[in-house]
NUKOLFI-415256 format. One record per residue (C-alpha): residue number from 1; x, y, z; residue in one letter. Coordinates in Angstrom, 3 decimals, padded with zeros to 6 digits. Layout:
LUMGU   i        X        Y        Z aa
LUMGU NUM        X        Y        Z  A
...
***
This chain:
LUMGU   i        X        Y        Z aa
LUMGU   1  013.509  064.454 -075.418  X
LUMGU   2  014.543  066.795 -072.394  X
LUMGU   3  011.538  067.228 -070.040  X
LUMGU   4  011.844  070.413 -067.634  X
LUMGU   5  009.733  069.161 -064.167  X
LUMGU   6  011.677  071.465 -062.087  X
LUMGU   7  008.137  073.187 -061.546  X
LUMGU   8  006.511  070.037 -060.575  X
LUMGU   9  006.261  069.286 -056.482  X
LUMGU  10  009.224  066.804 -055.971  X
LUMGU  11  006.963  064.435 -053.679  X
LUMGU  12  004.391  064.535 -056.920  X
LUMGU  13  007.467  063.923 -059.258  X
LUMGU  14  008.230  061.022 -057.189  X
LUMGU  15  005.416  059.541 -057.601  X
LUMGU  16  005.660  059.276 -061.121  X
LUMGU  17  006.201  056.942 -063.941  X
LUMGU  18  008.585  057.363 -066.719  X
LUMGU  19  005.733  057.238 -069.187  X
LUMGU  20  003.973  059.668 -066.632  X
LUMGU  21  006.842  062.212 -068.010  X
LUMGU  22  006.759  061.532 -071.437  X
LUMGU  23  002.860  062.052 -071.943  X
LUMGU  24  003.079  065.088 -069.440  X
LUMGU  25  005.796  066.439 -071.784  X
LUMGU  26  003.681  065.513 -075.151  X
LUMGU  27  000.581  067.229 -073.227  X
LUMGU  28  002.726  070.817 -073.733  X
LUMGU  29  003.500  070.183 -076.861  X
LUMGU  30  000.537  071.834 -079.635  X
LUMGU  31  001.363  069.514 -082.342  X
LUMGU  32 -001.050  067.197 -083.013  X
LUMGU  33 -001.190  063.666 -085.370  X
LUMGU  34 -004.161  062.805 -087.357  X
LUMGU  35 -004.819  059.112 -086.529  X
LUMGU  36 -007.753  058.340 -088.462  X
LUMGU  37 -009.861  055.515 -086.729  X
LUMGU  38 -012.625  052.693 -087.562  X
LUMGU  39 -014.881  051.574 -085.532  X
LUMGU  40 -016.854  048.828 -086.272  X
LUMGU  41 -019.644  047.299 -083.888  X
LUMGU  42 -021.097  043.992 -084.591  X
LUMGU  43 -023.283  041.916 -082.083  X
LUMGU  44 -021.030  041.137 -078.734  X
LUMGU  45 -017.755  042.898 -080.371  X
LUMGU  46 -015.950  046.266 -080.594  X
LUMGU  47 -013.343  046.416 -083.226  X
LUMGU  48 -011.155  049.809 -083.252  X
LUMGU  49 -008.744  049.945 -085.578  X
LUMGU  50 -006.235  053.063 -086.136  X
LUMGU  51 -004.309  053.732 -088.625  X
LUMGU  52 -000.679  055.809 -087.216  X
LUMGU  53  001.636  057.358 -089.440  X
LUMGU  54  005.443  057.122 -089.450  X
LUMGU  55  007.159  058.952 -087.450  X
LUMGU  56  004.268  059.653 -084.780  X
LUMGU  57  004.831  059.766 -080.897  X
LUMGU  58  001.457  057.956 -079.602  X
LUMGU  59  000.261  057.482 -075.573  X
LUMGU  60 -002.542  055.310 -075.326  X
LUMGU  61 -005.271  055.184 -072.743  X
LUMGU  62 -004.893  052.878 -069.880  X
LUMGU  63 -006.872  050.053 -070.828  X
LUMGU  64 -009.214  048.075 -067.952  X
LUMGU  65 -009.781  045.035 -069.788  X
LUMGU  66 -007.946  042.084 -071.260  X
LUMGU  67 -008.119  041.873 -075.090  X
LUMGU  68 -006.421  040.960 -078.560  X
LUMGU  69 -004.707  043.569 -080.403  X
LUMGU  70 -003.537  042.616 -084.119  X
LUMGU  71 -000.641  045.224 -086.205  X
LUMGU  72 -001.356  044.457 -089.545  X
LUMGU  73  000.919  046.417 -091.663  X
LUMGU  74  003.552  048.623 -089.625  X
LUMGU  75  006.744  048.283 -087.467  X
LUMGU  76  006.185  050.198 -083.990  X
LUMGU  77  008.617  050.891 -080.827  X
LUMGU  78  006.358  050.247 -077.904  X
LUMGU  79  007.331  051.782 -074.497  X
LUMGU  80  005.291  050.490 -071.108  X
LUMGU  81  006.509  050.546 -067.211  X
LUMGU  82  007.740  046.529 -067.920  X
LUMGU  83  009.950  047.514 -070.440  X
LUMGU  84  010.366  048.284 -074.385  X
LUMGU  85  009.862  046.061 -077.311  X
LUMGU  86  009.292  046.355 -081.154  X
LUMGU  87  006.792  044.704 -082.945  X
LUMGU  88  006.300  044.470 -087.084  X
LUMGU  89  003.515  043.345 -088.736  X
LUMGU  90  002.459  040.860 -088.778  X
LUMGU  91  001.558  040.662 -085.115  X
LUMGU  92 -000.673  039.621 -082.828  X
LUMGU  93 -000.926  040.175 -079.346  X
LUMGU  94 -002.620  040.403 -075.678  X
LUMGU  95 -003.982  043.600 -073.823  X
LUMGU  96 -003.411  043.287 -070.171  X
LUMGU  97 -005.830  045.467 -067.888  X
LUMGU  98 -004.074  048.572 -066.845  X
LUMGU  99 -001.914  048.550 -069.645  X
LUMGU 100 -000.579  051.919 -071.003  X
LUMGU 101  001.849  051.931 -073.523  X
LUMGU 102  003.641  054.922 -075.529  X
LUMGU 103  004.536  053.897 -079.063  X
LUMGU 104  007.264  055.413 -081.435  X
LUMGU 105  005.775  054.792 -084.580  X
LUMGU 106  008.963  053.639 -087.064  X
LUMGU 107  007.103  052.431 -090.343  X
LUMGU 108  003.430  053.444 -091.023  X
LUMGU 109  000.867  051.176 -088.861  X
LUMGU 110 -002.267  050.451 -088.623  X
LUMGU 111 -003.548  048.357 -084.835  X
LUMGU 112 -006.727  046.734 -084.467  X
LUMGU 113 -007.812  046.076 -081.562  X
LUMGU 114 -010.920  044.127 -080.338  X
LUMGU 115 -013.244  044.067 -077.424  X
LUMGU 116 -016.152  042.908 -075.568  X
LUMGU 117 -019.793  044.669 -076.209  X
LUMGU 118 -022.342  042.845 -074.406  X
LUMGU 119 -024.764  045.955 -074.336  X
LUMGU 120 -024.093  045.929 -078.001  X
LUMGU 121 -023.553  050.028 -077.773  X
LUMGU 122 -023.260  051.981 -081.120  X
LUMGU 123 -021.164  054.614 -079.235  X
LUMGU 124 -016.973  054.587 -079.397  X
LUMGU 125 -016.878  057.205 -076.913  X
LUMGU 126 -019.260  055.103 -074.265  X
LUMGU 127 -017.580  051.895 -074.972  X
LUMGU 128 -014.585  053.838 -073.773  X
LUMGU 129 -015.891  054.622 -070.538  X
LUMGU 130 -016.236  050.642 -070.051  X
LUMGU 131 -012.767  049.641 -071.191  X
LUMGU 132 -010.825  052.795 -070.055  X
LUMGU 133 -009.733  053.724 -066.803  X
LUMGU 134 -009.543  057.108 -066.570  X
LUMGU 135 -006.135  059.212 -066.695  X
LUMGU 136 -004.681  059.274 -063.468  X
LUMGU 137 -001.380  061.267 -064.279  X
LUMGU 138 -000.711  063.606 -061.735  X
LUMGU 139  001.268  065.904 -063.866  X
LUMGU 140 -001.466  067.032 -066.191  X
LUMGU 141 -004.221  069.208 -064.978  X
LUMGU 142 -007.829  067.021 -064.779  X
LUMGU 143 -008.899  069.669 -067.324  X
LUMGU 144 -006.546  068.932 -070.061  X
LUMGU 145 -007.810  066.948 -072.671  X
LUMGU 146 -005.724  064.279 -072.149  X
LUMGU 147 -006.588  063.235 -069.173  X
LUMGU 148 -010.203  062.177 -070.962  X
LUMGU 149 -011.195  059.086 -072.449  X
LUMGU 150 -010.908  058.961 -076.322  X
LUMGU 151 -013.543  060.451 -078.537  X
LUMGU 152 -014.753  059.764 -081.554  X
LUMGU 153 -014.006  063.959 -082.536  X
LUMGU 154 -010.555  063.503 -082.253  X
LUMGU 155 -009.410  062.438 -085.076  X
LUMGU 156 -011.342  061.513 -088.501  X
LUMGU 157 -013.329  058.560 -087.446  X
LUMGU 158 -015.594  056.204 -089.897  X
LUMGU 159 -018.283  053.819 -087.038  X
LUMGU 160 -019.727  051.100 -088.890  X
LUMGU 161 -022.867  049.598 -087.175  X
LUMGU 162 -023.363  046.257 -088.402  X
LUMGU 163 -025.581  045.046 -084.967  X
LUMGU 164 -028.782  045.304 -086.718  X
LUMGU 165 -030.636  044.235 -089.969  X
LUMGU 166 -029.225  047.515 -091.912  X
LUMGU 167 -025.297  048.593 -091.493  X
LUMGU 168 -024.854  052.006 -091.291  X
LUMGU 169 -021.573  053.650 -091.957  X
LUMGU 170 -021.265  057.444 -090.396  X
LUMGU 171 -018.062  059.717 -091.511  X
LUMGU 172 -016.843  062.019 -088.381  X
LUMGU 173 -014.823  064.460 -089.936  X
LUMGU 174 -013.191  067.856 -088.667  X
LUMGU 175 -015.689  069.886 -091.155  X
LUMGU 176 -018.226  067.779 -091.854  X
LUMGU 177 -020.859  064.614 -091.037  X
LUMGU 178 -022.439  062.322 -093.615  X
LUMGU 179 -024.325  058.989 -092.529  X
LUMGU 180 -024.382  056.544 -095.812  X
LUMGU 181 -026.860  053.441 -095.066  X
LUMGU 182 -026.094  050.244 -096.880  X
LUMGU 183 -028.480  046.759 -096.893  X
LUMGU 184 -026.671  043.585 -095.616  X
LUMGU 185 -026.896  041.140 -098.318  X
***
């Protein structure tokens, strides 16, 4: 990937990691990949599953918590400031605070993360405020969408709230919004 950084102040550039430079290049592209999400809320736990199609290039947010993840399907190259590794499903690992990853998805991949949710929040955007760091890439304008924490409206999402006695399922699509209620048996 050739990235033209000649217009950027050399002093700013000196403070940037390779991941920052890749993220900047991605921010300049108009191509977006649809990565459907499933958000599951149970008492004290938020579970987030993302499907990433083969061939995708994905930049993660920076996580502020230590939490487990599982890759149940697929194969993905993971590049971080610490180096590069290939994960092949089934795989289970731990994300450390401060982790930010660049992913090259080699095969369709399903990646699930598990986060403590002691406030029993039921909005993925609110949970994101608790478990993600604010994006701090000096190469990207602070008003660019990549500078914001994740949003449930960025990709098609299914939100399952199983905290109370009645489970609700909400489908958030780019064109419509539906909600169904199911009773727990």
